[in-house]
N, C-alpha and C positions, 0 to 999 in steps of 0.2 A: 468569792464567787459572785455575790450579788452586785458588786461594783462593775464586773465585766459585762453583765447583761445590761446594766444602766448605760455604760459607755457605748455598747453596741446599738442600743435604741437611739441614743443621741446622734450617732454616726448615720444611722438609717434616715433619721429625720432631716439631718443636714443634707444628705444626698437628694432627698425628695425636693428640698427647697432649691437646690442647685439646678435641678432639671426642670424647674418651672419655666413656663413661657413668659415672655415679657408682657403679654397682654392679660395675664391672669389676675385681674383686679375687678371686683372685690374678692379677695382671697379669705376664706374662712380660717379663723384661728383654731386652736386645738379644741376648745369647748364647743364652738359652733360646728366644727367639722364632725365631732362625735354626735351631736344632736341631728345633724343633717343625715349622717349615715344611718342613725336609728330611724329617722323618718322614712328614708328610702327602703330600709328593711321591712318596716311595718306596711308601707304602701305596696311593696312587692308581694307580700303575703295576701293583701287585699286585692291584688291585680289592678292597681291604680297607677301603673308606670308605663312609660314608653322608653325603650332603650335604643341607643345608637343615634347617630346624626340623622340618618334618613327618616326614621320613625318620628323623632322629635320635631324635625322641620315640617313633616307632613301634618303632625298634630297641631303645631302652632299655626300653620296656614289654614287649617280647618276650623280654627277658632277655639280650640280647647285651652282651658286656663289651668295654671298650676305653678309649680316652682321648678325652674331648670337648674340642674346641678351639672356643672361642667368640670371635667378633669383638667388640671393645669399643666400636666406633663405630657401633652400630646405632641407627637412629632410625625410628620410635618405639621406646623401650626395652621397651615392653610385649610386643613380639614374642618376646623371649628370656628374660623374667624367670622363667619357670617351669622352664627347662632346668636351671639349677644345682640347683634343689630336687629334680628328678627324678634327677639324677646323684648327689646325696648320699644319697637314699633307696636307690638301686640300688648304692651303694658304687663309683661310677665316678669316677675322678679327672678334674677339668676345669681348664682354664686359659684365660685371656683373652689374646688378642693384639691389638695396637693397631688393625689395619686389616682390614676385610672384603675390600678389593681385593687385598691381599697374600695373604690366606687363599685367595681364589679362584684366584689365580695358582699357588699351591702345589698346589691341588687340581685344576689343569689345566682350569679352566673360565673363560670370559670374563665370566660374570655374577658380580657380588659375592655372596659367600656368608656367611650369618649364623653358621652353625656346622657343624662337621664332626666325625663320630664315627669315629675310627680304630679299626677292629676288630682283635682279636688274630689272627683267622684269617678267610679268606673265607667268605661264607655259602654259596656254590655252588662245588663243585670243590675241588681241592687245589693247593697251591703246590709248586714245586721245593723240595727240602730246603735248598739253598743260599740261595735267596731268602727262605724262611721264617725261617731262622736269622739272616740279616742284619736283617730286619724286626723280629724279636723283640729283638735286642740294642739296636737303635735305640729301640724302644718302651720297653723296660725302663729304659734310661738316661734318657729324657725323663720317664717316669712317676715315677722316683725323685726327680728334681729338682722336679717339680710337687708331689709329696707333701711334700718338704722345705720348699718355698716356702709351701704351704698351712698346714703346721704352725707356721711362724714367724708367721703372721698371727693364729692363735688362741691 
């Protein structure tokens, strides 16, 4: 029985990779993907996220800094093609993850999400010192890996 579930998992992972857009680079590996989802989950609890293309673009244009997490299986791809360009102009690191459904689950929404901007601090109000410190260490760890992955591409 255990082998059936293992083969089902590998089939699901292969399907996710098949559905990826050709521009989905830098793509997070398994380990980085898990860390990114964990960061999104903790940032969502602290209300330090912007969900969806419209909100993310608005936040980037307003000068908010953070990490942009983009789903790689978006169809049509034209919906998100301008987001990496905006991120590069604003010097915001970005990473692609394989599934928009998994990204929505990490962001605690039922609706599949194209992209999420993890902010370094909340737009309104303040966080507890302990929560902010934990979020910052997770954020810096993921951002350093993302920058390392992006530099290896170019």
